[in-house]
C-alpha positions as CSV (number, residue, x, y, z in Angstrom):
1,M,16.8,-16.9,-4.0
2,A,18.5,-15.3,-7.0
3,L,19.0,-11.6,-7.1
4,P,16.9,-11.0,-10.3
5,T,14.0,-12.8,-8.6
6,L,14.2,-10.6,-5.5
7,I,14.4,-7.5,-7.7
8,A,11.4,-8.6,-9.7
9,L,9.4,-9.2,-6.4
10,F,10.6,-5.8,-5.1
11,A,9.4,-4.1,-8.3
12,A,6.0,-6.0,-8.2
13,F,5.3,-5.1,-4.6
14,G,6.4,-1.5,-5.3
15,I,4.0,-1.2,-8.3
16,A,1.2,-2.8,-6.3
17,T,1.8,-0.4,-3.4
18,A,1.8,2.6,-5.8
19,G,-1.4,1.3,-7.5
20,L,-3.2,0.9,-4.2
21,A,-2.1,4.4,-3.1
22,L,-3.5,5.8,-6.3
23,Y,-6.7,3.9,-5.9
24,R,-7.1,5.3,-2.4
25,K,-6.5,8.8,-3.7
26,F,-9.2,8.5,-6.3
27,L,-11.6,6.8,-3.8
28,S,-11.1,9.6,-1.2
29,M,-11.8,12.3,-3.8
30,H,-15.5,11.1,-3.6
31,E,-15.5,11.0,0.2
32,D,-17.8,13.4,2.0
33,D,-15.8,15.1,4.8
34,L,-18.7,16.6,6.6
35,I,-20.5,14.8,9.5
36,H,-24.2,14.7,8.7
37,L,-26.2,14.9,11.9
38,G,-29.1,17.3,10.9
39,P,-32.6,16.3,10.0
40,G,-33.0,14.8,6.6
41,E,-29.4,13.7,6.4
42,E,-29.8,10.3,8.0
43,K,-29.6,8.5,4.6
44,L,-26.0,9.8,4.2
45,V,-24.7,8.3,7.5
46,P,-24.5,4.7,6.2
47,Q,-22.8,5.8,3.0
48,Q,-20.2,7.6,5.1
49,V,-19.7,4.6,7.4
50,A,-19.2,2.3,4.4
51,M,-16.7,4.7,2.7
52,A,-14.8,5.0,6.0
53,H,-14.6,1.2,6.3
54,R,-13.4,0.8,2.7
55,I,-10.7,3.4,3.2
56,A,-9.6,1.7,6.5
57,V,-9.3,-1.6,4.7
58,I,-7.3,0.0,1.9
59,D,-5.1,1.7,4.4
60,R,-4.4,-1.6,6.2
61,W,-3.4,-3.3,2.9
62,G,-1.3,-0.3,2.1
63,E,0.7,-0.7,5.3
64,V,1.2,-4.5,4.7
65,L,2.3,-3.9,1.1
66,T,4.7,-1.1,2.2
67,V,6.3,-3.4,4.7
68,L,6.7,-6.2,2.2
69,T,8.1,-3.8,-0.4
70,A,10.7,-2.5,2.1
71,T,11.5,-6.0,3.2
72,F,12.1,-7.3,-0.3
73,G,14.2,-4.2,-1.1
74,L,16.4,-4.7,1.9
75,V,16.8,-8.5,1.2
76,A,17.7,-7.7,-2.4
77,L,20.3,-5.2,-1.2
78,A,21.7,-7.7,1.3
79,V,22.0,-10.4,-1.4
80,Y,23.7,-7.9,-3.8
81,L,26.2,-6.8,-1.2
82,Y,26.9,-10.4,-0.2
83,E,27.6,-11.3,-3.9
84,V,29.8,-8.3,-4.3
85,F,31.7,-9.2,-1.1
86,R,32.1,-12.8,-2.2
87,A,33.4,-11.7,-5.6
88,Y,36.2,-9.6,-4.2
89,Y,37.2,-11.6,-1.1
């Protein structure tokens, strides 16, 4: 794989990771941090469970994208160093 392709993939995964983090930030601003157990608050429990599930899914994808971003960055660095080494030796 050519170095520009690896750098483009690294940038794409980096932008996707940053976008997902920003989306999670905006989503969690609307999250209710209180546990509703009192009478009359039963209707809020399913909403909290759904929001917690959404955030958990986003967190999992964030972890996957972060690993992919780091991997492509390291591979691009390795290819660059290899090309520099080959050019001088």
